[in-house]
C-alpha positions as CSV (number, residue, x, y, z in Angstrom):
1,M,0.0,0.0,0.0
2,K,1.2,3.5,-0.9
3,L,0.4,6.7,1.0
4,L,0.9,10.2,-0.5
5,H,1.3,12.8,2.3
6,I,0.7,16.3,1.0
7,D,1.2,19.5,3.0
8,S,0.4,22.9,1.6
9,S,0.8,25.3,4.6
10,P,3.8,27.6,4.5
11,L,3.8,28.0,8.3
12,A,6.3,25.1,9.0
13,G,6.2,24.2,12.7
14,Q,3.5,26.7,13.4
15,S,1.0,25.0,11.0
16,V,-2.0,23.2,12.5
17,S,-2.7,21.4,9.3
18,R,0.8,19.9,9.3
19,Q,0.4,18.8,12.8
20,L,-2.8,17.0,11.8
21,T,-1.4,15.3,8.7
22,R,1.6,14.0,10.7
23,D,-0.8,12.5,13.2
24,I,-3.0,10.9,10.5
25,V,0.1,9.4,8.7
26,R,1.5,8.2,12.0
27,Q,-1.7,6.4,12.9
28,W,-2.2,5.0,9.5
29,T,1.4,3.7,9.4
30,A,0.8,2.0,12.8
31,Q,-2.0,0.1,11.3
32,H,-0.1,-0.8,8.1
33,P,3.6,-1.6,9.0
34,G,4.6,-2.3,5.4
35,L,3.2,1.1,4.2
36,T,5.2,3.1,1.7
37,V,4.9,6.9,2.5
38,E,5.9,9.7,0.1
39,H,5.8,13.3,1.3
40,L,5.0,16.2,-1.1
41,D,5.6,19.6,0.5
42,L,3.9,22.1,-1.7
43,A,5.2,25.0,0.4
44,T,8.7,24.2,-0.8
45,D,8.1,22.3,-4.0
46,A,5.0,23.7,-5.6
47,P,4.4,23.5,-9.3
48,A,4.1,26.8,-11.2
49,H,0.6,28.1,-11.8
50,L,-0.8,27.3,-15.2
51,D,0.5,29.4,-18.1
52,M,1.2,29.0,-21.8
53,D,4.1,26.7,-21.0
54,S,2.7,24.6,-18.2
55,L,-0.5,24.0,-20.2
56,G,1.5,21.9,-22.6
57,F,0.3,18.6,-21.0
58,R,-3.2,19.3,-22.5
59,L,-1.8,18.9,-26.0
60,G,-1.0,15.2,-25.3
61,P,2.2,13.3,-24.7
62,N,3.1,13.0,-28.4
63,A,2.5,16.7,-29.3
64,A,5.2,18.0,-31.7
65,G,7.0,21.3,-31.5
66,L,7.0,21.8,-27.8
67,S,9.5,24.3,-26.5
68,E,12.1,23.4,-23.8
69,A,10.0,25.2,-21.2
70,Q,6.9,23.3,-22.2
71,Q,8.8,20.0,-22.1
72,R,10.2,20.8,-18.7
73,E,6.7,21.8,-17.4
74,N,5.2,18.6,-18.9
75,A,7.7,16.6,-17.0
76,V,6.5,18.2,-13.8
77,S,2.9,17.5,-14.6
78,E,3.7,13.9,-15.4
79,R,5.6,13.4,-12.2
80,L,2.7,14.8,-10.1
81,V,-0.1,12.9,-11.8
82,S,1.9,9.6,-11.8
83,Q,2.6,10.1,-8.1
84,F,-1.1,10.7,-7.4
85,L,-2.3,7.8,-9.5
86,A,0.2,5.4,-7.8
87,A,-1.1,6.2,-4.3
88,D,-3.8,4.1,-2.6
89,V,-4.2,6.7,0.2
90,I,-3.8,10.5,0.0
91,V,-3.5,12.6,3.1
92,V,-3.9,16.3,2.3
93,G,-3.2,19.2,4.7
94,A,-5.6,22.0,3.5
95,P,-5.8,25.1,5.6
96,M,-8.6,27.6,4.7
97,Y,-7.1,30.7,3.1
98,N,-9.6,33.4,2.3
99,F,-12.5,30.9,2.2
100,S,-10.6,28.5,-0.2
101,V,-7.4,26.5,-0.3
102,P,-3.8,27.7,-0.6
103,S,-2.8,28.6,-4.1
104,Q,0.0,26.0,-3.9
105,L,-2.6,23.3,-3.4
106,K,-4.7,24.6,-6.2
107,A,-1.6,24.6,-8.5
108,W,-1.1,20.9,-7.7
109,I,-4.7,20.1,-8.4
110,D,-4.5,21.9,-11.8
111,R,-1.5,19.7,-12.7
112,V,-3.2,16.4,-11.8
113,A,-6.6,17.3,-13.3
114,Q,-5.7,15.7,-16.7
115,A,-8.2,14.4,-19.2
116,G,-7.4,10.8,-20.0
117,R,-5.5,10.4,-16.7
118,T,-7.7,11.3,-13.8
119,F,-10.9,11.9,-15.6
120,T,-12.5,11.6,-19.1
121,Y,-15.5,13.0,-20.9
122,T,-18.1,10.5,-22.1
123,E,-21.5,10.8,-23.9
124,K,-23.1,10.8,-20.4
125,G,-20.7,13.5,-19.1
126,P,-17.5,13.4,-17.1
127,Q,-16.2,10.2,-15.6
128,G,-13.5,9.9,-12.9
129,L,-10.5,7.6,-13.6
130,A,-8.9,7.6,-10.2
131,G,-11.4,5.6,-8.2
132,G,-10.6,3.1,-5.5
133,K,-8.5,5.6,-3.4
134,T,-9.0,7.0,0.1
135,V,-8.5,10.7,0.6
136,I,-8.3,12.1,4.1
137,V,-8.2,15.9,4.3
138,A,-6.9,17.7,7.4
139,S,-9.0,20.9,7.2
140,T,-8.1,23.8,9.4
141,R,-9.8,27.1,9.8
142,G,-9.2,30.2,11.9
143,G,-12.9,30.8,12.3
144,V,-15.9,28.6,12.6
145,Y,-17.8,27.8,9.4
146,S,-19.5,24.5,9.9
147,T,-22.2,25.4,12.4
148,S,-24.3,28.0,10.4
149,A,-25.7,28.5,7.0
150,A,-23.8,31.8,6.7
151,G,-20.5,30.0,7.5
152,S,-21.2,27.2,5.1
153,A,-22.0,29.6,2.3
154,M,-18.4,30.9,2.7
155,D,-16.8,27.5,2.6
156,H,-15.1,27.0,-0.8
157,Q,-12.4,24.9,0.9
158,E,-13.9,21.6,1.9
159,S,-16.7,21.8,-0.6
160,Y,-14.1,22.4,-3.4
161,L,-11.9,19.5,-2.4
162,K,-14.8,17.1,-2.1
163,T,-16.0,18.1,-5.6
164,V,-12.6,17.9,-7.3
165,F,-11.6,14.5,-5.8
166,G,-15.1,13.3,-6.6
167,F,-14.6,14.5,-10.2
168,F,-11.5,12.3,-10.3
169,G,-13.6,9.3,-9.2
170,V,-12.7,9.2,-5.6
171,T,-15.8,8.4,-3.5
172,D,-14.0,7.9,-0.2
173,V,-13.2,11.4,0.8
174,R,-12.9,12.1,4.6
175,F,-12.4,15.3,6.5
176,V,-10.6,15.8,9.9
177,R,-11.5,19.4,10.9
178,A,-10.0,21.8,13.3
179,E,-11.8,25.2,13.2
180,G,-11.7,28.2,15.4
181,V,-8.0,27.9,15.9
182,A,-7.5,31.6,15.7
183,M,-10.2,32.4,18.3
184,G,-8.0,32.1,21.4
185,D,-6.0,29.5,23.2
186,A,-9.1,27.7,24.7
187,A,-10.8,27.5,21.3
188,K,-7.7,26.2,19.6
189,A,-7.1,23.6,22.3
190,K,-10.7,22.4,22.0
191,A,-10.5,22.2,18.2
192,L,-7.3,20.2,18.3
193,A,-8.7,17.8,20.9
194,Q,-11.8,17.2,18.7
195,A,-9.6,16.8,15.7
196,E,-7.5,14.1,17.4
197,L,-10.6,12.2,18.3
198,A,-11.8,12.5,14.6
199,I,-8.4,11.2,13.4
200,K,-8.7,8.1,15.5
201,A,-12.2,7.4,14.2
202,Q,-11.6,8.3,10.6
203,V,-8.3,6.5,10.2
204,G,-9.8,3.3,11.7
205,V,-12.8,3.4,9.3
206,A,-10.9,4.5,6.3
207,A,-8.1,2.0,6.9
208,N,-10.6,-0.8,6.8
209,H,-12.2,0.6,3.6
210,A,-8.8,0.9,1.9
211,T,-7.7,-2.6,2.9
212,A,-11.0,-4.0,1.5
213,A,-10.6,-2.1,-1.7
214,L,-7.1,-3.4,-2.3
215,A,-8.3,-7.0,-1.6
216,A,-11.3,-6.7,-4.0
């Protein structure tokens, strides 16, 4: 079994999402001793945002006349999508930035969202090609957005990630949430305690689901 551990917060040791992804990976590894873990740190190794050069992968692998820059960017996109497709489990650290995800994480998604690799279009509409995976998202928020209609309306973080992974065909997308972490020490401590309980619960259920999927 292969696990891809993705962090996107630039806050290093001060990051709550990084703390949660470490705990998720640690607990998953404890349940699967032979697990292979690969870490992708988008704060230090983020792909460039899409431009005329990095859009080259949409021309297809055999496109002629690509510039050196396009070939170089194509290699980045190929590395990222191959890494994603090879993973059975993906753990994503996704803090909420301005109601959405960090631009580094969005840049990674733009590289792995490749027609013919992670999704395709059919006569009946789009179809995901990356099913059978488990995704666990460590979602962190400075405020509280999950307990009111007004807060949920501003959530373009968890809703976006659930949509995009679903578009890739991933049906097992789980969230471990710590919100209100900027609302004082007591609120942060409470959020982290709740997140730790959620990690234990979600990892146990998701681990059984992933094992069953591999055995099917």
